[in-house]
C-alpha positions in Angstrom: -80.7 280.2 -4.1 -82.0 278.0 -6.9 -78.5 277.2 -8.2 -77.3 276.4 -4.7 -80.2 273.9 -4.4 -79.3 272.4 -7.8 -75.7 271.9 -6.7 -76.8 270.3 -3.4 -79.2 267.9 -4.9 -77.4 267.3 -8.2 -78.2 263.6 -9.2 -75.1 263.4 -11.3 -72.9 263.7 -8.2 -74.4 260.4 -6.9 -75.0 258.5 -10.1 -72.2 255.9 -10.8 -70.4 257.1 -7.6 -68.1 254.1 -6.7 -67.7 255.1 -3.1 -71.5 255.4 -2.6 -72.0 252.1 -4.5 -69.6 250.3 -2.1 -71.5 251.8 1.0 -74.8 250.6 -0.5 -73.5 247.1 -1.2 -72.0 246.9 2.3 -75.3 248.0 3.9 -77.4 245.6 1.8 -75.1 242.7 2.6 -75.9 243.2 6.4 -79.5 242.4 5.9 -81.1 239.3 4.4 -84.2 240.9 3.0 -86.2 244.1 2.5 -88.9 244.8 5.0 -92.4 244.3 3.6 -95.3 246.7 4.4 -96.4 244.6 7.4 -92.9 244.6 8.9 -92.5 248.3 8.3 -95.5 249.0 10.5 -93.5 247.8 13.5 -90.6 250.2 12.9 -90.7 253.7 14.5 -89.3 256.8 12.8 -86.3 256.5 15.2 -85.6 253.0 13.8 -86.5 251.1 16.9 -88.8 248.1 16.7 -92.1 248.2 18.4 -93.0 245.3 20.6 -95.7 246.9 22.8 -93.7 246.1 25.9 -91.9 248.4 28.3 -88.2 249.0 27.8 -85.7 248.2 30.6 -84.9 251.9 31.0 -88.4 252.6 32.1 -89.7 254.1 28.8 -92.3 252.5 26.5 -91.5 251.2 23.1 -94.3 253.2 21.6 -93.2 256.6 22.9 
């Protein structure tokens, strides 16, 4: 079991991985800045922003 976990989480598989570096660069280019701690407080675990208003589908943003 331990060897399986080591293979799964082996850092060397990800370090200097060109494909992964391209995906990271593409993702970073989509956004102008990192979120600061204050901005992060408005993001839910699902990644939806919190505005304190009701959604159009009848749900609430904070649910």
